[in-house]
PQR file of N, CA, C, O and H, with PARSE charges and radii, in Angstrom:
ATOM      1  N   MET A   1      65.478  59.412 118.714 -0.4000 1.5000
ATOM      2  CA  MET A   1      66.779  59.753 118.155 -0.0000 2.0000
ATOM      3  C   MET A   1      67.428  60.859 118.979  0.5500 1.7000
ATOM      4  O   MET A   1      66.764  61.777 119.462 -0.5500 1.4000
ATOM      5  N   THR A   2      68.715  60.745 119.121 -0.4000 1.5000
ATOM      6  CA  THR A   2      69.437  61.769 119.869 -0.0000 2.0000
ATOM      7  C   THR A   2      70.047  62.768 118.904  0.5500 1.7000
ATOM      8  O   THR A   2      70.328  62.469 117.743 -0.5500 1.4000
ATOM      9  H   THR A   2      69.254  59.999 118.729  0.4000 1.0000
ATOM     10  N   LYS A   3      70.234  63.937 119.421 -0.4000 1.5000
ATOM     11  CA  LYS A   3      70.819  65.007 118.629 -0.0000 2.0000
ATOM     12  C   LYS A   3      72.316  64.768 118.450  0.5500 1.7000
ATOM     13  O   LYS A   3      72.994  64.361 119.393 -0.5500 1.4000
ATOM     14  H   LYS A   3      70.005  64.180 120.364  0.4000 1.0000
ATOM     15  N   ALA A   4      72.830  65.014 117.264 -0.4000 1.5000
ATOM     16  CA  ALA A   4      74.264  64.860 117.024 -0.0000 2.0000
ATOM     17  C   ALA A   4      75.012  65.967 117.747  0.5500 1.7000
ATOM     18  O   ALA A   4      74.600  67.127 117.727 -0.5500 1.4000
ATOM     19  H   ALA A   4      72.279  65.344 116.497  0.4000 1.0000
ATOM     20  N   LYS A   5      76.104  65.602 118.379 -0.4000 1.5000
ATOM     21  CA  LYS A   5      76.898  66.572 119.126 -0.0000 2.0000
ATOM     22  C   LYS A   5      77.717  67.416 118.143  0.5500 1.7000
ATOM     23  O   LYS A   5      78.369  66.879 117.247 -0.5500 1.4000
ATOM     24  H   LYS A   5      76.439  64.660 118.395  0.4000 1.0000
ATOM     25  N   ALA A   6      77.677  68.715 118.318 -0.4000 1.5000
ATOM     26  CA  ALA A   6      78.409  69.615 117.431 -0.0000 2.0000
ATOM     27  C   ALA A   6      79.903  69.524 117.718  0.5500 1.7000
ATOM     28  O   ALA A   6      80.329  69.470 118.872 -0.5500 1.4000
ATOM     29  H   ALA A   6      77.147  69.151 119.046  0.4000 1.0000
ATOM     30  N   LYS A   7      80.680  69.510 116.655 -0.4000 1.5000
ATOM     31  CA  LYS A   7      82.130  69.474 116.817 -0.0000 2.0000
ATOM     32  C   LYS A   7      82.641  70.889 117.069  0.5500 1.7000
ATOM     33  O   LYS A   7      82.057  71.869 116.609 -0.5500 1.4000
ATOM     34  H   LYS A   7      80.335  69.554 115.718  0.4000 1.0000
ATOM     35  N   THR A   8      83.728  70.971 117.799 -0.4000 1.5000
ATOM     36  CA  THR A   8      84.294  72.286 118.078 -0.0000 2.0000
ATOM     37  C   THR A   8      85.076  72.772 116.867  0.5500 1.7000
ATOM     38  O   THR A   8      85.685  71.985 116.142 -0.5500 1.4000
ATOM     39  H   THR A   8      84.202  70.174 118.173  0.4000 1.0000
ATOM     40  N   LYS A   9      85.047  74.065 116.667 -0.4000 1.5000
ATOM     41  CA  LYS A   9      85.760  74.659 115.545 -0.0000 2.0000
ATOM     42  C   LYS A   9      87.083  75.232 116.029  0.5500 1.7000
ATOM     43  O   LYS A   9      87.199  75.677 117.171 -0.5500 1.4000
ATOM     44  H   LYS A   9      84.552  74.704 117.256  0.4000 1.0000
ATOM     45  N   VAL A  10      88.068  75.216 115.158 -0.4000 1.5000
ATOM     46  CA  VAL A  10      89.356  75.831 115.460 -0.0000 2.0000
ATOM     47  C   VAL A  10      89.199  77.327 115.251  0.5500 1.7000
ATOM     48  O   VAL A  10      88.781  77.771 114.182 -0.5500 1.4000
ATOM     49  H   VAL A  10      87.973  74.854 114.231  0.4000 1.0000
ATOM     50  N   LYS A  11      89.533  78.097 116.267 -0.4000 1.5000
ATOM     51  CA  LYS A  11      89.355  79.541 116.182 -0.0000 2.0000
ATOM     52  C   LYS A  11      90.676  80.238 115.896  0.5500 1.7000
ATOM     53  O   LYS A  11      91.746  79.779 116.295 -0.5500 1.4000
ATOM     54  H   LYS A  11      89.873  77.736 117.136  0.4000 1.0000
ATOM     55  N   THR A  12      90.568  81.351 115.199 -0.4000 1.5000
ATOM     56  CA  THR A  12      91.726  82.171 114.887 -0.0000 2.0000
ATOM     57  C   THR A  12      92.131  82.967 116.122  0.5500 1.7000
ATOM     58  O   THR A  12      91.276  83.523 116.811 -0.5500 1.4000
ATOM     59  H   THR A  12      89.698  81.724 114.875  0.4000 1.0000
ATOM     60  N   HIS A  13      93.426  83.024 116.405 -0.4000 1.5000
ATOM     61  CA  HIS A  13      93.936  83.849 117.502 -0.0000 2.0000
ATOM     62  C   HIS A  13      93.978  85.290 117.005  0.5500 1.7000
ATOM     63  O   HIS A  13      94.748  85.617 116.102 -0.5500 1.4000
ATOM     64  H   HIS A  13      94.121  82.572 115.845  0.4000 1.0000
ATOM     65  N   LYS A  14      93.153  86.149 117.595 -0.4000 1.5000
ATOM     66  CA  LYS A  14      92.965  87.501 117.069 -0.0000 2.0000
ATOM     67  C   LYS A  14      94.216  88.371 117.177  0.5500 1.7000
ATOM     68  O   LYS A  14      94.453  89.220 116.317 -0.5500 1.4000
ATOM     69  H   LYS A  14      92.528  85.883 118.328  0.4000 1.0000
ATOM     70  N   GLY A  15      95.020  88.171 118.227 -0.4000 1.5000
ATOM     71  CA  GLY A  15      96.258  88.939 118.353 -0.0000 2.0000
ATOM     72  C   GLY A  15      97.235  88.605 117.245  0.5500 1.7000
ATOM     73  O   GLY A  15      97.935  89.482 116.739 -0.5500 1.4000
ATOM     74  H   GLY A  15      94.827  87.482 118.926  0.4000 1.0000
ATOM     75  N   THR A  16      97.283  87.332 116.866 -0.4000 1.5000
ATOM     76  CA  THR A  16      98.155  86.907 115.773 -0.0000 2.0000
ATOM     77  C   THR A  16      97.634  87.445 114.449  0.5500 1.7000
ATOM     78  O   THR A  16      98.418  87.840 113.586 -0.5500 1.4000
ATOM     79  H   THR A  16      96.714  86.620 117.277  0.4000 1.0000
ATOM     80  N   LYS A  17      96.329  87.462 114.287 -0.4000 1.5000
ATOM     81  CA  LYS A  17      95.723  87.953 113.051 -0.0000 2.0000
ATOM     82  C   LYS A  17      96.071  89.422 112.814  0.5500 1.7000
ATOM     83  O   LYS A  17      96.266  89.840 111.672 -0.5500 1.4000
ATOM     84  H   LYS A  17      95.693  87.141 114.988  0.4000 1.0000
ATOM     85  N   LYS A  18      96.150  90.213 113.902 -0.4000 1.5000
ATOM     86  CA  LYS A  18      96.464  91.636 113.780 -0.0000 2.0000
ATOM     87  C   LYS A  18      97.933  91.878 113.450  0.5500 1.7000
ATOM     88  O   LYS A  18      98.266  92.876 112.812 -0.5500 1.4000
ATOM     89  H   LYS A  18      95.992  89.874 114.830  0.4000 1.0000
ATOM     90  N   ARG A  19      98.814  90.975 113.879 -0.4000 1.5000
ATOM     91  CA  ARG A  19     100.249  91.221 113.773 -0.0000 2.0000
ATOM     92  C   ARG A  19     100.936  90.528 112.606  0.5500 1.7000
ATOM     93  O   ARG A  19     102.029  90.932 112.207 -0.5500 1.4000
ATOM     94  H   ARG A  19      98.543  90.165 114.398  0.4000 1.0000
ATOM     95  N   PHE A  20     100.321  89.501 112.057 -0.4000 1.5000
ATOM     96  CA  PHE A  20     100.970  88.721 111.004 -0.0000 2.0000
ATOM     97  C   PHE A  20     100.064  88.591 109.793  0.5500 1.7000
ATOM     98  O   PHE A  20      98.840  88.568 109.922 -0.5500 1.4000
ATOM     99  H   PHE A  20      99.433  89.173 112.381  0.4000 1.0000
ATOM    100  N   ARG A  21     100.673  88.506 108.616 -0.4000 1.5000
ATOM    101  CA  ARG A  21      99.960  88.245 107.372 -0.0000 2.0000
ATOM    102  C   ARG A  21     100.689  87.121 106.659  0.5500 1.7000
ATOM    103  O   ARG A  21     101.907  86.982 106.773 -0.5500 1.4000
ATOM    104  H   ARG A  21     101.667  88.525 108.512  0.4000 1.0000
ATOM    105  N   LEU A  22      99.930  86.322 105.924 -0.4000 1.5000
ATOM    106  CA  LEU A  22     100.546  85.271 105.129 -0.0000 2.0000
ATOM    107  C   LEU A  22     100.777  85.802 103.723  0.5500 1.7000
ATOM    108  O   LEU A  22      99.892  86.421 103.133 -0.5500 1.4000
ATOM    109  H   LEU A  22      98.940  86.435 105.831  0.4000 1.0000
ATOM    110  N   SER A  23     101.974  85.558 103.187 -0.4000 1.5000
ATOM    111  CA  SER A  23     102.285  85.981 101.831 -0.0000 2.0000
ATOM    112  C   SER A  23     101.611  85.031 100.849  0.5500 1.7000
ATOM    113  O   SER A  23     100.993  84.047 101.257 -0.5500 1.4000
ATOM    114  H   SER A  23     102.693  85.055 103.666  0.4000 1.0000
ATOM    115  N   ALA A  24     101.730  85.321  99.568 -0.4000 1.5000
ATOM    116  CA  ALA A  24     101.121  84.477  98.543 -0.0000 2.0000
ATOM    117  C   ALA A  24     101.713  83.072  98.557  0.5500 1.7000
ATOM    118  O   ALA A  24     101.034  82.102  98.219 -0.5500 1.4000
ATOM    119  H   ALA A  24     102.232  86.120  99.237  0.4000 1.0000
ATOM    120  N   LYS A  25     102.969  82.967  98.947 -0.4000 1.5000
ATOM    121  CA  LYS A  25     103.614  81.655  99.015 -0.0000 2.0000
ATOM    122  C   LYS A  25     103.407  80.976 100.359  0.5500 1.7000
ATOM    123  O   LYS A  25     103.860  79.849 100.556 -0.5500 1.4000
ATOM    124  H   LYS A  25     103.520  83.755  99.222  0.4000 1.0000
ATOM    125  N   GLY A  26     102.723  81.650 101.293 -0.4000 1.5000
ATOM    126  CA  GLY A  26     102.412  81.041 102.580 -0.0000 2.0000
ATOM    127  C   GLY A  26     103.367  81.392 103.701  0.5500 1.7000
ATOM    128  O   GLY A  26     103.254  80.854 104.803 -0.5500 1.4000
ATOM    129  H   GLY A  26     102.355  82.565 101.132  0.4000 1.0000
ATOM    130  N   LYS A  27     104.314  82.295 103.434 -0.4000 1.5000
ATOM    131  CA  LYS A  27     105.237  82.708 104.490 -0.0000 2.0000
ATOM    132  C   LYS A  27     104.548  83.716 105.403  0.5500 1.7000
ATOM    133  O   LYS A  27     103.763  84.543 104.939 -0.5500 1.4000
ATOM    134  H   LYS A  27     104.405  82.732 102.539  0.4000 1.0000
ATOM    135  N   ALA A  28     104.838  83.648 106.685 -0.4000 1.5000
ATOM    136  CA  ALA A  28     104.283  84.602 107.641 -0.0000 2.0000
ATOM    137  C   ALA A  28     105.154  85.852 107.635  0.5500 1.7000
ATOM    138  O   ALA A  28     106.374  85.772 107.780 -0.5500 1.4000
ATOM    139  H   ALA A  28     105.476  82.976 107.061  0.4000 1.0000
ATOM    140  N   MET A  29     104.518  87.005 107.465 -0.4000 1.5000
ATOM    141  CA  MET A  29     105.226  88.276 107.403 -0.0000 2.0000
ATOM    142  C   MET A  29     104.792  89.142 108.584  0.5500 1.7000
ATOM    143  O   MET A  29     103.653  89.055 109.044 -0.5500 1.4000
ATOM    144  H   MET A  29     103.527  87.070 107.347  0.4000 1.0000
ATOM    145  N   HIS A  30     105.719  89.986 109.074 -0.4000 1.5000
ATOM    146  CA  HIS A  30     105.406  90.883 110.189 -0.0000 2.0000
ATOM    147  C   HIS A  30     106.169  92.183 110.029  0.5500 1.7000
ATOM    148  O   HIS A  30     107.141  92.254 109.277 -0.5500 1.4000
ATOM    149  H   HIS A  30     106.644  90.057 108.700  0.4000 1.0000
ATOM    150  N   ARG A  31     105.727  93.211 110.740 -0.4000 1.5000
ATOM    151  CA  ARG A  31     106.416  94.500 110.718 -0.0000 2.0000
ATOM    152  C   ARG A  31     107.647  94.439 111.604  0.5500 1.7000
ATOM    153  O   ARG A  31     107.683  93.692 112.582 -0.5500 1.4000
ATOM    154  H   ARG A  31     104.938  93.153 111.351  0.4000 1.0000
ATOM    155  N   SER A  32     108.641  95.217 111.265 -0.4000 1.5000
ATOM    156  CA  SER A  32     109.841  95.279 112.089 -0.0000 2.0000
ATOM    157  C   SER A  32     109.533  96.020 113.380  0.5500 1.7000
ATOM    158  O   SER A  32     108.730  96.953 113.398 -0.5500 1.4000
ATOM    159  H   SER A  32     108.612  95.824 110.471  0.4000 1.0000
ATOM    160  N   SER A  33     110.176  95.597 114.454 -0.4000 1.5000
ATOM    161  CA  SER A  33     109.973  96.271 115.733 -0.0000 2.0000
ATOM    162  C   SER A  33     110.871  97.500 115.821  0.5500 1.7000
ATOM    163  O   SER A  33     111.834  97.631 115.065 -0.5500 1.4000
ATOM    164  H   SER A  33     110.828  94.839 114.439  0.4000 1.0000
ATOM    165  N   GLY A  34     110.553  98.387 116.739 -0.4000 1.5000
ATOM    166  CA  GLY A  34     111.380  99.565 116.966 -0.0000 2.0000
ATOM    167  C   GLY A  34     111.067 100.715 116.044  0.5500 1.7000
ATOM    168  O   GLY A  34     111.926 101.569 115.825 -0.5500 1.4000
ATOM    169  H   GLY A  34     109.771  98.281 117.353  0.4000 1.0000
ATOM    170  N   THR A  35     109.852 100.774 115.487 -0.4000 1.5000
ATOM    171  CA  THR A  35     109.526 101.839 114.544 -0.0000 2.0000
ATOM    172  C   THR A  35     108.387 102.734 115.016  0.5500 1.7000
ATOM    173  O   THR A  35     108.052 103.701 114.332 -0.5500 1.4000
ATOM    174  H   THR A  35     109.154 100.081 115.665  0.4000 1.0000
ATOM    175  N   SER A  36     107.784 102.441 116.163 -0.4000 1.5000
ATOM    176  CA  SER A  36     106.575 103.172 116.546 -0.0000 2.0000
ATOM    177  C   SER A  36     106.866 104.569 117.102  0.5500 1.7000
ATOM    178  O   SER A  36     106.116 105.503 116.818 -0.5500 1.4000
ATOM    179  H   SER A  36     108.056 101.655 116.719  0.4000 1.0000
ATOM    180  N   HIS A  37     107.922 104.733 117.876 -0.4000 1.5000
ATOM    181  CA  HIS A  37     108.253 106.055 118.405 -0.0000 2.0000
ATOM    182  C   HIS A  37     109.732 106.095 118.765  0.5500 1.7000
ATOM    183  O   HIS A  37     110.413 105.070 118.771 -0.5500 1.4000
ATOM    184  H   HIS A  37     108.532 103.974 118.107  0.4000 1.0000
ATOM    185  N   LEU A  38     110.216 107.300 119.066 -0.4000 1.5000
ATOM    186  CA  LEU A  38     111.630 107.558 119.388 -0.0000 2.0000
ATOM    187  C   LEU A  38     112.562 107.177 118.245  0.5500 1.7000
ATOM    188  O   LEU A  38     113.701 106.771 118.474 -0.5500 1.4000
ATOM    189  H   LEU A  38     109.663 108.133 119.061  0.4000 1.0000
ATOM    190  N   ALA A  39     112.076 107.309 117.016 -0.4000 1.5000
ATOM    191  CA  ALA A  39     112.877 106.912 115.861 -0.0000 2.0000
ATOM    192  C   ALA A  39     113.933 107.959 115.504  0.5500 1.7000
ATOM    193  O   ALA A  39     114.868 107.660 114.761 -0.5500 1.4000
ATOM    194  H   ALA A  39     111.151 107.640 116.830  0.4000 1.0000
ATOM    195  N   GLN A  40     113.794 109.179 116.021 -0.4000 1.5000
ATOM    196  CA  GLN A  40     114.767 110.215 115.671 -0.0000 2.0000
ATOM    197  C   GLN A  40     116.150 109.894 116.216  0.5500 1.7000
ATOM    198  O   GLN A  40     117.145 110.439 115.738 -0.5500 1.4000
ATOM    199  H   GLN A  40     113.035 109.422 116.624  0.4000 1.0000
ATOM    200  N   ALA A  41     116.224 109.015 117.210 -0.4000 1.5000
ATOM    201  CA  ALA A  41     117.517 108.628 117.767 -0.0000 2.0000
ATOM    202  C   ALA A  41     118.246 107.644 116.855  0.5500 1.7000
ATOM    203  O   ALA A  41     119.452 107.443 116.999 -0.5500 1.4000
ATOM    204  H   ALA A  41     115.416 108.572 117.598  0.4000 1.0000
ATOM    205  N   LEU A  42     117.526 107.035 115.922 -0.4000 1.5000
ATOM    206  CA  LEU A  42     118.141 106.062 115.018 -0.0000 2.0000
ATOM    207  C   LEU A  42     118.729 106.778 113.812  0.5500 1.7000
ATOM    208  O   LEU A  42     118.299 107.874 113.453 -0.5500 1.4000
ATOM    209  H   LEU A  42     116.546 107.198 115.806  0.4000 1.0000
ATOM    210  N   SER A  43     119.705 106.150 113.201 -0.4000 1.5000
ATOM    211  CA  SER A  43     120.284 106.716 111.989 -0.0000 2.0000
ATOM    212  C   SER A  43     119.308 106.541 110.828  0.5500 1.7000
ATOM    213  O   SER A  43     118.403 105.709 110.887 -0.5500 1.4000
ATOM    214  H   SER A  43     120.054 105.260 113.493  0.4000 1.0000
ATOM    215  N   SER A  44     119.500 107.324 109.785 -0.4000 1.5000
ATOM    216  CA  SER A  44     118.629 107.228 108.615 -0.0000 2.0000
ATOM    217  C   SER A  44     118.707 105.846 107.994  0.5500 1.7000
ATOM    218  O   SER A  44     117.702 105.302 107.537 -0.5500 1.4000
ATOM    219  H   SER A  44     120.236 108.000 109.737  0.4000 1.0000
ATOM    220  N   LYS A  45     119.897 105.286 107.980 -0.4000 1.5000
ATOM    221  CA  LYS A  45     120.081 103.948 107.413 -0.0000 2.0000
ATOM    222  C   LYS A  45     119.299 102.907 108.206  0.5500 1.7000
ATOM    223  O   LYS A  45     118.680 102.010 107.633 -0.5500 1.4000
ATOM    224  H   LYS A  45     120.714 105.728 108.352  0.4000 1.0000
ATOM    225  N   ARG A  46     119.335 103.036 109.532 -0.4000 1.5000
ATOM    226  CA  ARG A  46     118.620 102.072 110.377 -0.0000 2.0000
ATOM    227  C   ARG A  46     117.105 102.193 110.186  0.5500 1.7000
ATOM    228  O   ARG A  46     116.410 101.183 110.087 -0.5500 1.4000
ATOM    229  H   ARG A  46     119.838 103.764 109.998  0.4000 1.0000
ATOM    230  N   ARG A  47     116.593 103.431 110.134 -0.4000 1.5000
ATOM    231  CA  ARG A  47     115.160 103.639 109.922 -0.0000 2.0000
ATOM    232  C   ARG A  47     114.720 103.105 108.564  0.5500 1.7000
ATOM    233  O   ARG A  47     113.647 102.514 108.439 -0.5500 1.4000
ATOM    234  H   ARG A  47     117.158 104.252 110.214  0.4000 1.0000
ATOM    235  N   ARG A  48     115.545 103.313 107.559 -0.4000 1.5000
ATOM    236  CA  ARG A  48     115.240 102.836 106.207 -0.0000 2.0000
ATOM    237  C   ARG A  48     115.175 101.311 106.171  0.5500 1.7000
ATOM    238  O   ARG A  48     114.304 100.739 105.516 -0.5500 1.4000
ATOM    239  H   ARG A  48     116.416 103.793 107.660  0.4000 1.0000
ATOM    240  N   ASN A  49     116.098 100.653 106.875 -0.4000 1.5000
ATOM    241  CA  ASN A  49     116.121  99.188 106.899 -0.0000 2.0000
ATOM    242  C   ASN A  49     114.968  98.596 107.700  0.5500 1.7000
ATOM    243  O   ASN A  49     114.614  97.434 107.501 -0.5500 1.4000
ATOM    244  H   ASN A  49     116.805 101.117 107.407  0.4000 1.0000
ATOM    245  N   LEU A  50     114.375  99.378 108.605 -0.4000 1.5000
ATOM    246  CA  LEU A  50     113.253  98.885 109.405 -0.0000 2.0000
ATOM    247  C   LEU A  50     111.908  99.044 108.702  0.5500 1.7000
ATOM    248  O   LEU A  50     110.888  98.572 109.203 -0.5500 1.4000
ATOM    249  H   LEU A  50     114.662 100.322 108.766  0.4000 1.0000
ATOM    250  N   ARG A  51     111.899  99.710 107.538 -0.4000 1.5000
ATOM    251  CA  ARG A  51     110.650  99.902 106.805 -0.0000 2.0000
ATOM    252  C   ARG A  51     110.138  98.589 106.228  0.5500 1.7000
ATOM    253  O   ARG A  51     110.901  97.647 106.012 -0.5500 1.4000
ATOM    254  H   ARG A  51     112.728 100.094 107.131  0.4000 1.0000
ATOM    255  N   GLY A  52     108.850  98.546 105.986 -0.4000 1.5000
ATOM    256  CA  GLY A  52     108.269  97.388 105.311 -0.0000 2.0000
ATOM    257  C   GLY A  52     108.089  96.198 106.233  0.5500 1.7000
ATOM    258  O   GLY A  52     108.113  96.329 107.456 -0.5500 1.4000
ATOM    259  H   GLY A  52     108.230  99.311 106.161  0.4000 1.0000
ATOM    260  N   THR A  53     107.906  95.029 105.622 -0.4000 1.5000
ATOM    261  CA  THR A  53     107.677  93.811 106.388 -0.0000 2.0000
ATOM    262  C   THR A  53     108.813  92.829 106.158  0.5500 1.7000
ATOM    263  O   THR A  53     109.496  92.872 105.135 -0.5500 1.4000
ATOM    264  H   THR A  53     107.886  94.923 104.627  0.4000 1.0000
ATOM    265  N   THR A  54     108.999  91.952 107.119 -0.4000 1.5000
ATOM    266  CA  THR A  54     110.008  90.907 107.006 -0.0000 2.0000
ATOM    267  C   THR A  54     109.358  89.567 107.294  0.5500 1.7000
ATOM    268  O   THR A  54     108.307  89.499 107.932 -0.5500 1.4000
ATOM    269  H   THR A  54     108.444  91.916 107.950  0.4000 1.0000
ATOM    270  N   SER A  55     109.982  88.511 106.826 -0.4000 1.5000
ATOM    271  CA  SER A  55     109.418  87.185 107.067 -0.0000 2.0000
ATOM    272  C   SER A  55     109.794  86.713 108.464  0.5500 1.7000
ATOM    273  O   SER A  55     110.822  87.104 109.018 -0.5500 1.4000
ATOM    274  H   SER A  55     110.835  88.566 106.308  0.4000 1.0000
ATOM    275  N   VAL A  56     108.949  85.875 109.010 -0.4000 1.5000
ATOM    276  CA  VAL A  56     109.147  85.332 110.348 -0.0000 2.0000
ATOM    277  C   VAL A  56     110.201  84.239 110.279  0.5500 1.7000
ATOM    278  O   VAL A  56     110.335  83.564 109.258 -0.5500 1.4000
ATOM    279  H   VAL A  56     108.114  85.558 108.560  0.4000 1.0000
ATOM    280  N   HIS A  57     110.944  84.064 111.355 -0.4000 1.5000
ATOM    281  CA  HIS A  57     111.942  83.002 111.417 -0.0000 2.0000
ATOM    282  C   HIS A  57     111.260  81.654 111.253  0.5500 1.7000
ATOM    283  O   HIS A  57     110.142  81.456 111.728 -0.5500 1.4000
ATOM    284  H   HIS A  57     110.836  84.612 112.184  0.4000 1.0000
ATOM    285  N   GLU A  58     111.932  80.731 110.581 -0.4000 1.5000
ATOM    286  CA  GLU A  58     111.301  79.454 110.220 -0.0000 2.0000
ATOM    287  C   GLU A  58     110.843  78.627 111.417  0.5500 1.7000
ATOM    288  O   GLU A  58     109.926  77.816 111.282 -0.5500 1.4000
ATOM    289  H   GLU A  58     112.840  80.893 110.195  0.4000 1.0000
ATOM    290  N   CYS A  59     111.458  78.812 112.586 -0.4000 1.5000
ATOM    291  CA  CYS A  59     111.043  78.028 113.754 -0.0000 2.0000
ATOM    292  C   CYS A  59     109.682  78.488 114.282  0.5500 1.7000
ATOM    293  O   CYS A  59     109.037  77.746 115.023 -0.5500 1.4000
ATOM    294  H   CYS A  59     112.203  79.470 112.696  0.4000 1.0000
ATOM    295  N   MET A  60     109.232  79.689 113.920 -0.4000 1.5000
ATOM    296  CA  MET A  60     107.938  80.196 114.376 -0.0000 2.0000
ATOM    297  C   MET A  60     106.821  80.010 113.350  0.5500 1.7000
ATOM    298  O   MET A  60     105.655  80.256 113.659 -0.5500 1.4000
ATOM    299  H   MET A  60     109.756  80.291 113.318  0.4000 1.0000
ATOM    300  N   GLU A  61     107.163  79.578 112.133 -0.4000 1.5000
ATOM    301  CA  GLU A  61     106.176  79.452 111.051 -0.0000 2.0000
ATOM    302  C   GLU A  61     104.999  78.563 111.449  0.5500 1.7000
ATOM    303  O   GLU A  61     103.844  78.956 111.284 -0.5500 1.4000
ATOM    304  H   GLU A  61     108.110  79.379 111.883  0.4000 1.0000
ATOM    305  N   ARG A  62     105.279  77.380 111.964 -0.4000 1.5000
ATOM    306  CA  ARG A  62     104.224  76.420 112.282 -0.0000 2.0000
ATOM    307  C   ARG A  62     103.303  76.955 113.378  0.5500 1.7000
ATOM    308  O   ARG A  62     102.090  76.754 113.327 -0.5500 1.4000
ATOM    309  H   ARG A  62     106.217  77.061 112.098  0.4000 1.0000
ATOM    310  N   THR A  63     103.882  77.638 114.369 -0.4000 1.5000
ATOM    311  CA  THR A  63     103.089  78.202 115.461 -0.0000 2.0000
ATOM    312  C   THR A  63     102.118  79.256 114.943  0.5500 1.7000
ATOM    313  O   THR A  63     100.957  79.289 115.351 -0.5500 1.4000
ATOM    314  H   THR A  63     104.867  77.802 114.410  0.4000 1.0000
ATOM    315  N   ILE A  64     102.587  80.108 114.053 -0.4000 1.5000
ATOM    316  CA  ILE A  64     101.746  81.176 113.517 -0.0000 2.0000
ATOM    317  C   ILE A  64     100.657  80.604 112.620  0.5500 1.7000
ATOM    318  O   ILE A  64      99.513  81.058 112.666 -0.5500 1.4000
ATOM    319  H   ILE A  64     103.530  80.081 113.721  0.4000 1.0000
ATOM    320  N   HIS A  65     101.000  79.620 111.810 -0.4000 1.5000
ATOM    321  CA  HIS A  65      99.990  78.986 110.960 -0.0000 2.0000
ATOM    322  C   HIS A  65      98.901  78.332 111.808  0.5500 1.7000
ATOM    323  O   HIS A  65      97.721  78.385 111.459 -0.5500 1.4000
ATOM    324  H   HIS A  65     101.929  79.251 111.772  0.4000 1.0000
ATOM    325  N   ALA A  66      99.296  77.719 112.914 -0.4000 1.5000
ATOM    326  CA  ALA A  66      98.312  77.081 113.796 -0.0000 2.0000
ATOM    327  C   ALA A  66      97.425  78.134 114.456  0.5500 1.7000
ATOM    328  O   ALA A  66      96.224  77.917 114.622 -0.5500 1.4000
ATOM    329  H   ALA A  66     100.254  77.676 113.197  0.4000 1.0000
ATOM    330  N   ALA A  67      98.009  79.274 114.833 -0.4000 1.5000
ATOM    331  CA  ALA A  67      97.231  80.332 115.476 -0.0000 2.0000
ATOM    332  C   ALA A  67      96.253  80.973 114.494  0.5500 1.7000
ATOM    333  O   ALA A  67      95.179  81.428 114.887 -0.5500 1.4000
ATOM    334  H   ALA A  67      98.984  79.450 114.699  0.4000 1.0000
ATOM    335  N   LEU A  68      96.629  81.007 113.219 -0.4000 1.5000
ATOM    336  CA  LEU A  68      95.732  81.544 112.202 -0.0000 2.0000
ATOM    337  C   LEU A  68      94.736  80.493 111.724  0.5500 1.7000
ATOM    338  O   LEU A  68      93.865  80.793 110.907 -0.5500 1.4000
ATOM    339  H   LEU A  68      97.501  80.637 112.900  0.4000 1.0000
ATOM    340  N   ALA A  69      94.854  79.274 112.222 -0.4000 1.5000
ATOM    341  CA  ALA A  69      93.904  78.182 111.972 -0.0000 2.0000
ATOM    342  C   ALA A  69      93.765  77.818 110.501  0.5500 1.7000
ATOM    343  O   ALA A  69      92.706  77.366 110.066 -0.5500 1.4000
ATOM    344  H   ALA A  69      95.561  79.031 112.886  0.4000 1.0000
ATOM    345  N   GLY A  70      94.832  78.015 109.738 -0.4000 1.5000
ATOM    346  CA  GLY A  70      94.797  77.600 108.341 -0.0000 2.0000
ATOM    347  C   GLY A  70      94.050  78.543 107.428  0.5500 1.7000
ATOM    348  O   GLY A  70      93.960  78.280 106.229 -0.5500 1.4000
ATOM    349  H   GLY A  70      95.692  78.382 110.092  0.4000 1.0000
ATOM    350  N   ASN A  71      93.506  79.639 107.952 -0.4000 1.5000
ATOM    351  CA  ASN A  71      92.800  80.601 107.112 -0.0000 2.0000
ATOM    352  C   ASN A  71      93.801  81.519 106.444  0.5500 1.7000
ATOM    353  O   ASN A  71      94.886  81.745 106.980 -0.5500 1.4000
ATOM    354  H   ASN A  71      93.579  79.852 108.926  0.4000 1.0000
ATOM    355  N   SER A  72      93.458  82.048 105.290 -0.4000 1.5000
ATOM    356  CA  SER A  72      94.367  82.968 104.605 -0.0000 2.0000
ATOM    357  C   SER A  72      93.920  84.396 104.884  0.5500 1.7000
ATOM    358  O   SER A  72      92.801  84.781 104.548 -0.5500 1.4000
ATOM    359  H   SER A  72      92.577  81.865 104.854  0.4000 1.0000
ATOM    360  N   TYR A  73      94.798  85.175 105.498 -0.4000 1.5000
ATOM    361  CA  TYR A  73      94.498  86.563 105.822 -0.0000 2.0000
ATOM    362  C   TYR A  73      95.478  87.460 105.137  0.5500 1.7000
ATOM    363  O   TYR A  73      95.402  88.680 105.279 -0.5500 1.4000
ATOM    364  H   TYR A  73      95.707  84.862 105.771  0.4000 1.0000
TER
END
């Protein structure tokens, strides 16, 4: 008898895992850009609007889900 060949597993893209989270409804969420440094040059209103997370544009949803390999993070 021959040994059964192992199937390859779909792996999670680690860079995507660090930058994106899936919401309870399955939407991909990410942090706003432009908040890490030099924020004092921005107005208070702009800094306030950059707080928190925002959903990813719908054209990128499928790509991010594929990179996360269907796992919930």
